[in-house]
Backbone as JSON, one array per atom type, in Angstrom:
{
  "sequence": "XXXXXXXXXXXXXXXXXXXXXXXXXXXXXXXXXXXXXXXXXXXXXXXXXXXXXXXXXXXXXXXXXXXXXXXXXXXXXXXXXXXXXXXXXXXXXXXXXXXXXXXXXXXXXXXXXXXXXXXXXXXXXXXXXXXXXXXXXXXXXXXXXXXXXXXXXX",
  "N": [[41.71, 26.27, 6.96], [38.42, 26.69, 7.79], [36.38, 28.36, 10.18], [33.77, 26.55, 11.61], [30.35, 25.87, 12.37], [30.1, 23.39, 13.53], [32.23, 23.18, 15.21], [31.46, 24.5, 17.45], [30.77, 23.81, 20.67], [29.32, 24.51, 22.85], [30.48, 25.21, 25.25], [31.71, 27.95, 26.5], [34.49, 28.92, 26.99], [35.92, 26.81, 25.88], [35.0, 26.84, 23.23], [35.93, 29.4, 22.46], [38.7, 28.98, 22.66], [39.01, 27.04, 20.71], [38.39, 28.57, 18.45], [40.59, 30.27, 18.48], [42.56, 28.35, 18.03], [41.99, 27.64, 15.37], [42.53, 30.11, 14.16], [45.31, 30.39, 14.7], [46.21, 28.11, 13.39], [45.54, 28.76, 10.74], [47.2, 30.97, 10.32], [49.67, 29.71, 10.45], [49.43, 27.89, 8.3], [49.36, 29.67, 6.19], [51.79, 30.9, 6.31], [54.79, 32.39, 5.16], [57.85, 30.96, 3.88], [59.92, 32.22, 5.28], [58.71, 33.01, 7.65], [57.65, 30.75, 8.72], [58.74, 29.11, 10.83], [58.54, 30.83, 13.05], [55.74, 31.18, 13.15], [55.03, 28.54, 13.55], [56.06, 28.12, 16.14], [54.4, 29.89, 17.58], [51.91, 28.7, 17.12], [52.37, 26.21, 18.32], [52.8, 27.01, 21.01], [50.26, 28.05, 21.58], [48.79, 25.66, 21.31], [49.81, 24.06, 23.37], [48.92, 25.56, 25.63], [46.16, 25.43, 25.15], [45.64, 22.63, 25.31], [46.52, 22.22, 27.94], [44.61, 23.67, 29.33], [42.21, 22.19, 28.82], [43.07, 19.78, 29.93], [43.32, 20.46, 32.65], [40.62, 20.83, 33.28], [39.72, 18.24, 32.91], [41.13, 16.85, 34.9], [40.07, 18.11, 37.16], [37.49, 17.15, 37.09], [37.71, 14.47, 37.07], [37.73, 13.17, 34.61], [37.93, 10.67, 32.02], [41.2, 9.4, 31.19], [42.02, 9.0, 28.49], [41.65, 11.14, 26.73], [43.49, 13.07, 27.58], [45.81, 11.62, 27.02], [45.73, 11.59, 24.25], [46.2, 14.3, 23.72], [48.84, 14.45, 24.65], [50.17, 12.8, 22.8], [49.86, 14.25, 20.39], [51.23, 16.61, 21.02], [53.8, 15.56, 21.38], [54.44, 14.75, 18.76], [54.36, 17.26, 17.54], [56.5, 18.55, 18.86], [58.68, 17.03, 17.94], [58.52, 17.46, 15.18], [58.88, 20.2, 15.17], [61.59, 20.41, 15.92], [62.74, 19.31, 13.63], [61.89, 21.14, 11.7], [63.23, 23.38, 12.6], [65.76, 22.6, 11.93], [65.65, 22.89, 9.27], [63.86, 21.35, 7.78], [61.4, 22.02, 6.14], [59.45, 20.79, 4.64], [58.42, 18.63, 6.19], [57.24, 20.09, 8.23], [55.22, 21.45, 6.82], [53.77, 19.26, 6.0], [52.79, 18.3, 8.42], [50.99, 20.37, 9.01], [49.07, 19.88, 7.05], [48.01, 17.47, 8.01], [46.96, 18.14, 10.48], [44.5, 19.46, 10.2], [42.39, 17.5, 9.45], [42.74, 15.92, 11.73], [42.01, 17.69, 13.82], [39.29, 18.14, 13.21], [38.22, 15.56, 13.66], [38.95, 15.19, 16.36], [37.56, 17.24, 17.71], [34.94, 16.46, 17.1], [34.71, 14.08, 18.49], [36.36, 13.45, 21.03], [36.53, 16.07, 22.24], [33.85, 16.83, 22.05], [32.64, 14.94, 23.72], [33.83, 15.63, 26.17], [32.88, 18.29, 26.44], [30.11, 17.85, 26.57], [29.98, 16.4, 28.98], [31.04, 18.29, 30.82], [29.06, 20.26, 30.7], [26.89, 18.74, 31.56], [27.46, 18.17, 34.26], [27.55, 20.68, 35.26], [29.91, 22.11, 35.32], [32.11, 24.79, 36.02], [34.04, 26.57, 33.95], [35.53, 28.81, 34.41], [36.13, 29.0, 37.15], [36.99, 26.49, 37.56], [35.47, 24.5, 38.82], [32.93, 22.38, 40.29], [29.47, 22.69, 40.89], [28.31, 22.78, 44.3], [27.25, 19.75, 45.71], [26.93, 18.46, 43.29], [27.97, 15.65, 41.38], [30.95, 14.11, 40.13], [32.7, 12.02, 37.76], [33.6, 8.7, 38.79], [36.65, 6.85, 39.39], [36.31, 4.82, 37.59], [34.87, 5.92, 35.59], [32.15, 6.15, 35.79], [29.13, 8.0, 36.31], [27.35, 9.82, 38.78], [26.71, 7.64, 40.52], [25.5, 4.33, 39.99], [27.52, 2.44, 39.64], [28.04, 1.88, 42.19], [30.25, 2.82, 43.45], [32.26, 5.1, 45.41], [31.71, 8.48, 44.92], [33.22, 11.63, 44.14], [32.31, 14.84, 45.4]],
  "CA": [[40.62, 25.74, 7.75], [37.43, 27.72, 8.1], [35.59, 28.12, 11.38], [32.48, 25.95, 11.27], [29.44, 25.72, 13.51], [30.3, 22.08, 14.16], [33.25, 23.34, 16.25], [30.78, 25.09, 18.62], [30.34, 22.72, 21.55], [28.47, 25.03, 23.91], [31.27, 25.57, 26.43], [32.27, 29.21, 26.02], [35.95, 28.99, 26.94], [36.4, 25.8, 24.92], [34.7, 27.35, 21.9], [36.86, 30.5, 22.2], [40.02, 28.4, 22.45], [38.99, 26.39, 19.4], [38.48, 29.64, 17.45], [42.0, 30.68, 18.48], [43.3, 27.27, 17.38], [41.77, 27.8, 13.93], [43.26, 31.31, 13.74], [46.74, 30.06, 14.7], [46.41, 27.14, 12.32], [45.5, 29.46, 9.46], [48.43, 31.77, 10.22], [50.75, 28.77, 10.14], [49.23, 27.37, 6.95], [49.62, 30.74, 5.21], [53.1, 31.51, 6.58], [55.86, 32.33, 4.17], [58.97, 30.16, 4.38], [60.7, 33.02, 6.24], [57.97, 33.16, 8.91], [57.04, 29.47, 9.1], [59.2, 28.67, 12.14], [57.94, 31.73, 14.02], [54.31, 30.83, 13.24], [54.96, 27.21, 14.15], [56.24, 28.29, 17.58], [53.19, 30.51, 18.12], [50.88, 27.67, 17.08], [52.71, 25.22, 19.34], [52.53, 27.62, 22.33], [48.8, 28.06, 21.75], [48.3, 24.29, 21.47], [50.17, 23.66, 24.74], [47.99, 26.23, 26.55], [44.85, 24.87, 24.82], [45.55, 21.29, 25.88], [46.64, 22.35, 29.39], [43.3, 24.11, 29.82], [41.3, 21.05, 28.83], [43.58, 18.78, 30.88], [42.94, 20.91, 34.01], [39.21, 20.54, 33.45], [39.56, 16.78, 33.03], [41.61, 16.46, 36.24], [39.12, 18.63, 38.14], [36.23, 16.39, 37.03], [38.06, 13.05, 37.0], [37.34, 12.7, 33.28], [38.84, 9.6, 31.58], [42.55, 9.77, 30.77], [42.34, 8.83, 27.07], [41.67, 12.44, 26.09], [44.8, 13.63, 27.93], [46.83, 10.86, 26.29], [45.68, 12.09, 22.87], [46.91, 15.58, 23.74], [50.28, 14.18, 24.79], [50.67, 12.26, 21.52], [49.93, 15.33, 19.41], [52.33, 17.5, 21.41], [55.07, 14.87, 21.11], [54.67, 14.87, 17.32], [54.67, 18.66, 17.25], [57.86, 18.84, 19.33], [59.62, 16.38, 17.04], [58.46, 18.17, 13.9], [59.49, 21.52, 15.41], [63.04, 20.23, 15.84], [63.08, 19.08, 12.22], [61.69, 22.42, 11.01], [64.35, 24.24, 13.02], [66.95, 22.13, 11.19], [65.46, 23.19, 7.87], [62.95, 20.42, 7.11], [60.11, 22.7, 5.99], [58.48, 19.85, 4.07], [57.76, 17.91, 7.27], [56.37, 21.06, 8.9], [54.02, 21.66, 5.98], [53.0, 18.0, 6.02], [52.05, 18.3, 9.69], [49.87, 21.3, 8.85], [48.03, 19.16, 6.28], [47.42, 16.41, 8.84], [46.28, 18.68, 11.67], [43.11, 19.83, 9.94], [41.48, 16.37, 9.68], [42.84, 15.49, 13.13], [41.21, 18.6, 14.63], [37.88, 17.83, 12.95], [37.88, 14.31, 14.36], [39.13, 15.38, 17.8], [36.43, 18.05, 18.19], [33.71, 15.67, 16.96], [34.67, 12.93, 19.39], [36.86, 13.67, 22.4], [36.1, 17.36, 22.79], [32.39, 16.81, 22.18], [32.33, 14.17, 24.93], [34.22, 16.45, 27.32], [31.95, 19.41, 26.53], [28.83, 17.31, 27.07], [30.15, 16.06, 30.39], [31.18, 19.52, 31.6], [27.73, 20.88, 30.79], [26.01, 17.83, 32.33], [27.72, 18.28, 35.7], [27.52, 22.09, 35.62], [31.29, 22.55, 35.59], [32.41, 26.18, 35.73], [35.38, 26.61, 33.38], [36.25, 29.98, 34.94], [36.64, 28.69, 38.5], [37.44, 25.08, 37.55], [34.77, 23.86, 39.93], [31.61, 21.78, 40.11], [28.58, 23.21, 41.94], [28.16, 21.96, 45.5], [26.23, 18.72, 45.61], [27.0, 17.75, 42.0], [28.97, 14.59, 41.4], [31.73, 13.89, 38.92], [32.94, 10.61, 37.48], [34.51, 7.94, 39.65], [37.83, 6.4, 38.65], [35.88, 3.9, 36.54], [34.18, 6.67, 34.55], [30.7, 6.2, 36.02], [28.66, 9.28, 36.81], [26.18, 9.85, 39.64], [26.38, 6.31, 41.02], [25.37, 3.34, 38.97], [28.47, 1.35, 39.85], [28.13, 1.66, 43.62], [31.52, 3.33, 43.98], [32.19, 6.41, 46.06], [31.96, 9.57, 43.99], [33.59, 12.89, 44.76], [31.3, 15.89, 45.22]],
  "C": [[39.68, 26.91, 8.05], [36.69, 27.34, 9.38], [34.23, 27.59, 10.95], [31.65, 25.8, 12.54], [29.66, 24.4, 14.24], [31.37, 22.14, 15.25], [32.67, 23.95, 17.52], [30.24, 23.96, 19.48], [29.53, 23.2, 22.76], [29.16, 25.28, 25.23], [32.1, 26.77, 26.0], [33.79, 29.25, 25.91], [36.52, 27.98, 25.96], [36.18, 26.29, 23.5], [35.66, 28.49, 21.52], [38.26, 29.97, 21.89], [40.09, 27.69, 21.11], [39.04, 27.42, 18.27], [39.93, 30.11, 17.33], [42.87, 29.63, 17.79], [43.2, 27.41, 15.86], [42.54, 29.01, 13.41], [44.77, 31.03, 13.66], [47.08, 29.08, 13.58], [46.48, 27.86, 10.97], [46.73, 30.35, 9.27], [49.61, 30.88, 9.85], [50.63, 28.26, 8.7], [49.58, 28.4, 5.88], [51.02, 31.34, 5.35], [54.06, 31.35, 5.41], [56.98, 31.46, 4.73], [59.79, 30.9, 5.44], [60.02, 33.1, 7.61], [57.43, 31.84, 9.44], [57.45, 29.05, 10.51], [58.59, 29.51, 13.25], [56.45, 31.4, 14.23], [54.12, 29.45, 13.86], [55.09, 27.31, 15.66], [55.0, 28.91, 18.23], [52.05, 29.49, 18.17], [51.13, 26.62, 18.17], [52.41, 25.77, 20.74], [51.03, 27.67, 22.6], [48.29, 26.65, 22.05], [48.63, 23.75, 22.86], [49.18, 24.26, 25.73], [46.57, 25.67, 26.38], [44.67, 23.51, 25.51], [45.67, 21.34, 27.4], [45.3, 22.76, 30.01], [42.33, 22.94, 29.91], [41.76, 19.99, 29.83], [43.24, 19.17, 32.32], [41.47, 20.6, 34.28], [38.99, 19.04, 33.65], [40.03, 16.3, 34.39], [40.59, 16.88, 37.29], [37.83, 17.81, 38.2], [36.46, 14.89, 36.98], [37.59, 12.41, 35.69], [38.35, 11.65, 32.81], [40.12, 10.1, 30.92], [42.82, 9.71, 29.27], [42.44, 10.16, 26.34], [43.02, 13.12, 26.34], [45.91, 12.94, 27.14], [46.88, 11.3, 24.83], [46.42, 13.42, 22.76], [48.42, 15.35, 23.79], [50.89, 13.66, 23.49], [50.84, 13.37, 20.49], [51.08, 16.27, 19.75], [53.69, 16.86, 21.16], [55.42, 14.96, 19.62], [55.07, 16.3, 16.97], [56.08, 19.03, 17.69], [58.9, 18.26, 18.37], [59.67, 17.1, 15.69], [59.1, 19.55, 14.05], [61.01, 21.43, 15.31], [63.49, 20.07, 14.39], [62.93, 20.37, 11.41], [62.84, 23.36, 11.35], [65.63, 23.87, 12.28], [66.78, 22.31, 9.68], [64.51, 22.28, 7.11], [61.55, 21.04, 7.03], [59.04, 21.76, 5.45], [57.71, 19.13, 5.18], [56.82, 18.84, 8.04], [55.09, 21.3, 8.13], [53.15, 20.41, 5.96], [52.19, 17.89, 7.31], [50.83, 19.21, 9.61], [48.73, 20.61, 8.1], [47.31, 18.14, 7.14], [46.63, 16.95, 10.02], [44.82, 19.04, 11.42], [42.17, 18.64, 10.12], [41.55, 15.85, 11.11], [41.95, 16.36, 14.01], [39.72, 18.32, 14.45], [37.44, 16.6, 13.75], [37.95, 14.48, 15.87], [37.96, 16.18, 18.39], [35.15, 17.21, 18.17], [33.6, 14.54, 17.98], [35.09, 13.32, 20.81], [36.41, 14.98, 23.0], [34.59, 17.43, 22.96], [31.98, 16.05, 23.44], [32.68, 14.98, 26.17], [33.24, 17.61, 27.51], [30.6, 18.96, 27.08], [28.91, 17.05, 28.57], [30.26, 17.32, 31.26], [29.84, 20.22, 31.78], [26.81, 20.05, 31.69], [26.21, 17.99, 33.83], [27.73, 19.73, 36.18], [28.89, 22.66, 35.94], [31.49, 23.99, 35.15], [33.85, 26.27, 35.24], [36.19, 27.81, 33.87], [36.88, 29.67, 36.29], [37.18, 27.27, 38.61], [36.78, 24.32, 38.7], [33.4, 23.33, 39.5], [30.72, 22.35, 41.2], [28.47, 22.24, 43.11], [27.02, 20.98, 45.3], [26.23, 17.97, 44.29], [28.13, 16.74, 42.06], [29.68, 14.5, 40.06], [31.94, 12.4, 38.75], [33.82, 9.98, 38.55], [35.71, 7.51, 38.81], [37.47, 5.45, 37.51], [35.11, 4.61, 35.42], [32.68, 6.73, 34.73], [30.3, 7.53, 36.63], [27.42, 9.06, 37.67], [25.76, 8.43, 40.08], [26.36, 5.29, 39.9], [26.32, 2.16, 39.17], [28.64, 1.05, 41.33], [29.43, 2.16, 44.22], [31.3, 4.68, 44.63], [32.54, 7.48, 45.03], [32.36, 10.81, 44.75], [32.51, 13.92, 44.47], [31.88, 17.06, 44.49]]
}
């Protein structure tokens, strides 16, 4: 997988984490059979931290849960495949690597792009995990800055 401008979403920490994802992915894809399990564990650890970071931002801004659910599904598959790789099923591990590239492309283009847009729109600070005073985030129904008449958090 090559880094592409399309992965740049304009949220510095997210973009940096996506670059790291691509680097870890490439290390895993190029790993020798002897190093595959080690590289898989490093990739998995990065992916857990990557998703945890985005999940914290989504909780802090009350962003819709579907994105978090997607993260959970991918991690569940990775955990299961990791167990199989540990038992010697390198084929399944390599197959997962093949599937992750198109998944990442689609995930960045849709879910991450929506999250990045929203974070920028509300002025969310990814360093402090906070919204500027007076800015509103989504209500539980996903509406922003009113529109539905519900109470919004500041």
